[in-house]
N, C-alpha and C positions, 0 to 999 in steps of 0.2 A: 481420396476428395470426395466428398457429397457435394449433389446438385445445386447449381446455381439458379435458383429459381426466383421470382421475384420476392418472395418474402425475405429469404435470405438476403437479398440485394439492400433489399430496405433495413436489415435491420444490421449489415454491415456500414452503410452508407449513416446510420442514425450514431454505432460506436464512432466511428471518424470524426463526426459532428460535434460528438460530446466531448470525447475523449482527448483529441487533437486540437479540431478549429477552434472551440469557443476556451479548451480549458488556456490555450497556449496563446493565442490570441488576446485572449480577455486579460492572463496574466502578465505578458509582457507589455500590454497598454498600462493597464493599473498600479505595474511597476513603475512606470516613466513617471506616474502622479505623487508617486508614496515615494517611502524609502526601505530599506532591506528588513528593518524591524519590521514595520506591517505587515511586508510579502511574508516574512518568513513566521507570524504568528497567525495570521489568515490561513497562510497554507498548511500547518501542523493543526487547523479544525477539521481537514481532511476526515478519520478515525470516526469521528464525533458523527460528524454529520452522514458517511455511509454506514454507521450501525445503526442512527435512527432511519435512514432510509431502506436499508436490509430488515428492520422491525416492522416498520408499517406496510412491505408488500412481501411480508411474510416468507423472504427469502432464510432468515434465519430464525430459530425458535429459540426466547429467550424467556424462561420461567426465573422470574426473581426471587424464586421462594426455594429454588434448587440451590446448592452451593457452585455450581457451574456455570449455571445461567445467573447468578450474582457475578461469579467470577470475571465472566465478560462484560459486565457494566462496568462492575469498579477499575478494573484494570486499563479498559477505554477509558477511563475519567482522568485515571493514573498518567497516564499516558498523553492527553493534552496537558494535564497540568505540570506536566512536568516539561513537557514543550515550551508552556507559558515561563517557567522559572527560567529556562535557557533564555529568553526574548529579554526580562524585562529585569531580571537580578542579576546584577554584576559581581561587586566585593573587591578581594586583592587580588591581585595578578598573580597567575600559576608563572613563578619561575624556571620550575622545571621543564617546558617544552623549550626556551630558549637556548639549553643545550644541544635540541635536535634540529634544529632551524638549520636552512641550507646556506650557504656561503652568500647565496643572490636570491631574492622572492623571484618568483614564477613571474609575477608582471612584470619585474625588469629584465626579463632573461627574453620575454614578448614584447615586449615595446608598450605594452596597453597598459592603460590610462587608468587608473583606478578609482580618480572623480567620477560620478556620474550628476549631470545637472537634470535637476528634477523642476520638475512644473507645479504651480502654484494652484492646484484643486483638489484637495485632500478627500474630500468626499467623493468626489467622483472616481478618483482610485482607489478607495477602499471598497466603492459598491463593485466596481469592475475587479475586486479580486475576489470578496464572496461571490458573485456570478461564476468566476473562473471556479472554486473550488466547490462547488455545489457543482457546475457541470462537471466535474470530475468525480465525484461522488456518486453522480446517475451513473457514469461510467461504467464505473465498478461493478455496481449493482445489476443493470443491464445485463453485462454481460452473461449474467447467472440464466438468464431467461436464452437469450442467445443461444449458448450452449444445447438447448434440449433440441434445438434443428439443425445446428452446424455444430457439431461436435469436437473440427480438427481446427488448434488451437493453432498452428503454425501457418496454414493457408489462411487461418482468420485474420491473422495479424497481418499478412502483406497485404491481402486486398484491403485490410481497415486504412494500413497506411497510404497506399493507393489511394485510396478518395480519400483522404485527410491532405492528401500532398496536392490535389486538383483542388479539394475546398479553398486550403489556405492560398496557393498559387492564384486563386482567381480574387480572393480578397488583397493579396498584396500589389496585383493590377490594378485592381481599383483604386486603392489609397495611395501606392506609391511610382508616380509616375516616373521620377527622376532617374536617367540612362547611370548614372555615376551609384546609384544602390544596387545595382546590379551586377555590377561587376567585380569579379574575383580575383585576388592577387594571391600570391605566398607567403602571407604570412598567419597569424594567428587567429586571423575569424575564419580562415579555409580550415584548419585544425579543428578550429569549434565547428563549424558545420558537420564537418565528417565524424566528430567523435560523439556529436547530441542523433544524428540521423542513425548513425548505426550500434553505438552502447544505449542511448538515455532511450531513443524510440525505438529501435528493430527488438534489440536482444529485452532491453526492460518492459517493453507490450506484451512481448511472447512471454515470457518467466511471469509477470502478474496473471496474465489467461492463463497459462496452466496451471498456478495457487487458486486462483479464482472456481475456474473446473474441477480441483481438488478439492480444496479448504472452504470456499463459501467468501464472499466478499468481507465478512470481519475480519479472518483471518489475514487478508491481503490489506488491507488499512489499517492494522496494527502496527505492521511495521515502516508507517512511512515516517513518524518520526525518528525514525533510525537515523533518516539523511540527515537531519539536525548535527545528533550526535559525531556523524562520520565527519560533516563540513567542520563542527569547531574541534577534531584533531588535526585534524589536516590543514585547515588554517595558517595557526601556530609556525607548522615544517616549513610551506611551500611559499605562504603569501605572507610571513610575518604578521601575522595578526596576533595582539594576544590573547590569554586563553584564562576569563577570570573563576573565581571560585563560584560562583551563583551558574554557570553556566555545565562544570563538572558536576554541582549536585543536581540539576536539570539533568544530564546525562546517565547519574545514577536512579534518579526518580522515573525516566523513560524505559531504560531497559527492568525494573522491577513490574512496573506496569505491562509489558510486554510478556512476563514473564506469568503473570498473572493471566492472560488474556488465553496465553498458550494453553496455560492449564485448565480452563476452563475449555477449550476447546478437543485437548486430549481429552477429556472426561466424555464429551458428545460422542468422540472415537467408539471407547469402552462401552458407552452406552450402549451402540448400535447392536453390539451381541447381545443375540438374545438367548440362543440356546448352548447349549456344551453337549459334545455325544458323547452316551452312554462309554461308562469306564468298562475294562474287562473284566472288573473284578466281580458282577452279577448285579452293582448299583447303578441308576438312572440318575443324575442332578441336572436339574433344571435351573439356569441362573435369570434371575432378572437385575438387570444392574440399575435399572432406571429410576434416576432421583440418585445414584451415588451408592444404595443400597443393593445387597446381593440375598436371595432367600433361597433354599436348597429344599427339596423334597427326594427323598430318598424313597425308593422303590425296591423291596426285597424279593428276590427270582424265588421262586418255589424251590425246598431243597426234592433232591434227587437221591432216592431212596441206594444204599449201598448195594449190588444183589449179593456181595461177599459174605453178609452180616447175616447171621444166623437169625432165622426166625422165631 
């Protein structure tokens, strides 16, 4: 575990503020004033916002004149476009998922209410959602700098969640004074709290931090629209929600865009290899893969005279 100096604590505090406190508090506040459609649409803008931030901060090198740079730009646009198709385009209902439905929906089993009362302040809700996804995108990009001073992902995640808990606790105590809101009971709410804390926050943040450290912010944010794809598949099965053709088309578009981004990142990995060791046949090969092209230089070894040959 690296030493915790003031600089490292400041970085961890800012990560908790951006990725946990601002992102979650503003997201749920904005969701209360809007609908799930607006929330899903604005949240799927995270790859595009993270892409722009990473380019402006020079955390990612994007050369649109090269195939790999152009692939990352086009792939990100395709992912966002597919998410928009899933949100706004419906079309006919796919009857295939009706055969996969459970006997009872998960909402009926848990006794949860499916209707949510929204307040009539759409403009404020959209602003809060935009600030939320901007803070989360900044959290993705900011980690690339933090790993230079504090490269331990596991301890970083634990300390970040601890500081985020304290920050959210202070905000919750300041705005929620009712004692009934703090009571815990053995119901689906407690299950939601445990699942969100262990899986979504602890495990999810650790995996994201590891991916950002290994492949960069664009690679990690490119997978975010997949949450809409997985949700669209699970909702008809467990919540008995209809799946439309537009959602299926949007899924396919997102997968294509994700593949294009991954192809561009794979070319970055190949481009980092600048030299190949000399072969045992006596020739030296030097490879320059920058821009996807390979150039070879052959250096012939001097011939060794055979002492057995007559002179």
